[in-house]
C-alpha positions as CSV (number, residue, x, y, z in Angstrom):
1,M,9.5,-25.0,60.9
2,I,10.9,-27.0,58.0
3,V,7.4,-27.3,56.4
4,S,6.8,-23.6,56.6
5,E,10.2,-22.8,55.1
6,V,9.4,-25.2,52.2
7,I,6.1,-23.5,51.6
8,I,7.7,-20.0,51.7
9,V,10.3,-21.2,49.1
10,A,7.6,-22.7,46.9
11,I,5.6,-19.5,47.0
12,I,8.7,-17.3,46.2
13,T,9.6,-19.7,43.4
14,G,6.1,-19.6,41.9
15,F,6.0,-15.9,42.1
16,C,9.3,-15.5,40.3
17,S,8.2,-18.0,37.7
18,V,5.0,-15.9,37.0
19,I,7.0,-12.7,36.8
20,G,9.5,-14.3,34.4
21,Q,6.7,-15.5,32.1
22,W,5.1,-12.1,32.2
23,L,8.4,-10.4,31.2
24,I,8.9,-12.9,28.4
25,S,5.4,-12.4,27.0
26,R,5.8,-8.6,27.3
27,E,9.1,-8.7,25.3
28,R,7.3,-10.8,22.6
29,E,4.5,-8.3,22.4
30,I,7.0,-5.4,22.0
31,R,8.8,-7.2,19.2
32,L,5.5,-8.0,17.4
33,D,4.4,-4.3,17.7
34,E,7.7,-3.3,16.1
35,R,7.3,-5.7,13.3
36,L,3.7,-4.6,12.7
37,K,4.8,-0.9,12.6
38,S,7.5,-1.9,10.1
39,V,5.0,-3.7,7.9
40,E,2.6,-0.8,8.1
41,K,5.3,1.6,7.0
42,K,6.2,-0.6,4.0
43,L,2.5,-0.8,3.1
44,D,2.2,3.0,3.3
45,E,5.2,3.4,1.0
46,H,3.7,0.8,-1.4
47,N,0.4,2.6,-1.5
48,G,2.2,5.9,-2.3
49,Y,3.9,4.3,-5.3
50,A,0.5,2.8,-6.4
51,S,-1.0,6.3,-6.5
52,K,2.0,7.6,-8.4
53,F,1.7,4.9,-11.0
54,E,-2.0,5.9,-11.5
55,S,-1.0,9.4,-12.3
56,I,1.7,8.1,-14.7
57,R,-0.9,5.9,-16.4
58,V,-3.1,9.0,-16.9
59,D,-0.1,10.9,-18.3
60,I,0.7,8.1,-20.7
61,A,-2.9,8.1,-21.9
62,K,-2.6,11.8,-22.6
63,I,0.6,11.5,-24.4
64,S,-0.8,8.6,-26.5
65,T,-3.8,10.8,-27.4
66,E,-1.5,13.7,-28.4
67,I,0.6,11.3,-30.6
68,V,-2.5,10.1,-32.4
69,N,-3.6,13.8,-32.9
70,L,-0.1,14.7,-34.3
71,K,-0.2,11.7,-36.7
72,E,-3.6,12.8,-38.0
73,K,-2.4,16.3,-38.8
C-alpha cells in the first residue's frame, strides 16, 4: 500500500507542476500580447504624424513658391 500511495502522490505532484507551468506561460503570453498591442498603437500614432508632416512639407513648398512669386512682382 505504501508504494501505491507514493506513486499517487508523485502523479498528483507532477500534474500540479505541469498545470502551474502552463499557467505561468499563459500569463507571460498575455503580457507579451499587451506589450505588442501597445507598441502597435504607438507605431500607428507615429505613422499618423509622418503623414501629417508630409502634408506640411507640401504646404511649405507652396508657401515658398508663393514668396518667390511675390518677390518677383
